[in-house]
ROZA-265638 format. One line per 5 residues: number of its first residue (from 1); their letters; for each residue y negated, x negated, z negated of N, C-alpha, C. Coordinates in nm, 3 decimals. Example, Ala and Ser with C-alpha at 12.3 -4.5 7.8 and 13.67 -1.06 7.14 Angstrom:
BEGIN
1) as) 0.569 -1.319 -0.780 0.450 -1.230 -0.780 0.330 -1.320 -0.780  0.225 -1.285 -0.708 0.106 -1.367 -0.714 -0.003 -1.290 -0.787
This chain:
BEGIN
1) manql) -14.023 -11.925 -8.108 -14.084 -11.961 -7.993 -14.163 -11.825 -7.984  -14.326 -11.922 -7.926 -14.443 -11.823 -7.934 -14.430 -11.789 -7.775  -14.452 -11.629 -7.752 -14.518 -11.591 -7.623 -14.626 -11.673 -7.556  -14.602 -11.733 -7.446 -14.733 -11.787 -7.375 -14.789 -11.648 -7.295  -14.932 -11.644 -7.269 -14.997 -11.589 -7.179 -14.993 -11.600 -7.003
6) gkrle) -14.914 -11.516 -6.972 -14.906 -11.518 -6.814 -14.764 -11.614 -6.759  -14.671 -11.606 -6.850 -14.509 -11.642 -6.831 -14.466 -11.480 -6.845  -14.357 -11.524 -6.744 -14.248 -11.418 -6.721 -14.130 -11.420 -6.771  -14.075 -11.329 -6.833 -13.955 -11.296 -6.907 -13.817 -11.214 -6.846  -13.722 -11.226 -6.819 -13.642 -11.148 -6.766 -13.497 -11.131 -6.887
11) ckecg) -13.450 -11.035 -6.856 -13.326 -10.991 -6.964 -13.200 -11.014 -6.868  -13.142 -11.101 -6.875 -13.012 -11.129 -6.850 -12.866 -11.030 -6.819  -12.904 -10.917 -6.964 -12.836 -10.800 -6.934 -12.860 -10.726 -6.841  -12.982 -10.661 -6.797 -13.023 -10.552 -6.734 -13.100 -10.600 -6.598  -13.156 -10.721 -6.607 -13.226 -10.748 -6.519 -13.375 -10.728 -6.539
16) sevlc) -13.446 -10.647 -6.646 -13.555 -10.639 -6.625 -13.658 -10.759 -6.642  -13.779 -10.696 -6.598 -13.905 -10.868 -6.622 -14.003 -10.792 -6.695  -14.062 -10.869 -6.767 -14.160 -10.866 -6.810 -14.302 -10.950 -6.789  -14.430 -10.946 -6.809 -14.529 -11.058 -6.817 -14.587 -11.029 -6.916  -14.625 -11.141 -6.970 -14.699 -11.177 -7.134 -14.855 -11.163 -7.110
21) tkage) -14.877 -11.069 -7.125 -15.055 -11.028 -7.153 -15.099 -11.059 -7.239  -15.067 -11.134 -7.351 -15.113 -11.183 -7.462 -15.047 -11.230 -7.547  -15.036 -11.339 -7.608 -14.972 -11.456 -7.614 -14.991 -11.419 -7.787  -14.868 -11.474 -7.837 -14.821 -11.485 -7.988 -14.712 -11.501 -8.018  -14.672 -11.471 -8.155 -14.565 -11.525 -8.204 -14.473 -11.445 -8.211
26) gtvqc) -14.331 -11.493 -8.221 -14.233 -11.392 -8.218 -14.165 -11.389 -8.069  -14.042 -11.275 -8.068 -14.006 -11.282 -7.965 -13.991 -11.176 -7.881  -13.981 -11.157 -7.740 -13.967 -11.005 -7.667 -13.792 -10.995 -7.649  -13.756 -10.877 -7.670 -13.611 -10.852 -7.705 -13.583 -10.740 -7.607  -13.467 -10.717 -7.520 -13.394 -10.609 -7.445 -13.289 -10.614 -7.436
31) cgvdm) -13.216 -10.479 -7.479 -13.089 -10.439 -7.512 -12.991 -10.540 -7.591  -13.095 -10.551 -7.698 -13.066 -10.615 -7.846 -13.065 -10.793 -7.826  -13.144 -10.821 -7.752 -13.090 -10.964 -7.695 -13.255 -11.039 -7.694  -13.297 -11.180 -7.726 -13.393 -11.218 -7.646 -13.425 -11.232 -7.543  -13.482 -11.192 -7.479 -13.547 -11.207 -7.343 -13.596 -11.376 -7.309
36) qlkkp) -13.520 -11.421 -7.186 -13.532 -11.593 -7.117 -13.659 -11.594 -7.057  -13.718 -11.697 -7.068 -13.825 -11.749 -6.948 -13.779 -11.728 -6.832  -13.838 -11.665 -6.710 -13.787 -11.696 -6.586 -13.826 -11.805 -6.504  -13.752 -11.887 -6.471 -13.796 -12.018 -6.408 -13.866 -11.947 -6.255  -13.951 -12.051 -6.223 -14.067 -12.044 -6.153 -14.012 -12.064 -5.995
41) valpt) -14.040 -11.965 -5.935 -13.975 -12.024 -5.770 -14.049 -12.126 -5.704  -14.001 -12.219 -5.610 -14.131 -12.284 -5.536 -14.128 -12.227 -5.405  -14.262 -12.236 -5.361 -14.334 -12.191 -5.243 -14.312 -12.263 -5.171  -14.299 -12.240 -5.058 -14.306 -12.322 -4.936 -14.439 -12.361 -4.907  -14.459 -12.503 -4.859 -14.571 -12.576 -4.854 -14.621 -12.562 -4.735
46) ad) -14.752 -12.562 -4.664 -14.804 -12.506 -4.579 -14.859 -12.638 -4.484  -14.798 -12.712 -4.351 -14.842 -12.822 -4.337 -14.893 -12.814 -4.247
């Protein structure tokens, strides 16, 4: 999986988060396992 610019990744083991500032091939690892793409948080709409 290629890393995508602007995506946030999180470690399920320790809770660390990183922000991808340069796209590229490979994976980001923490605690010996690949970090997972963090789900976006839905923001409330202003009506």
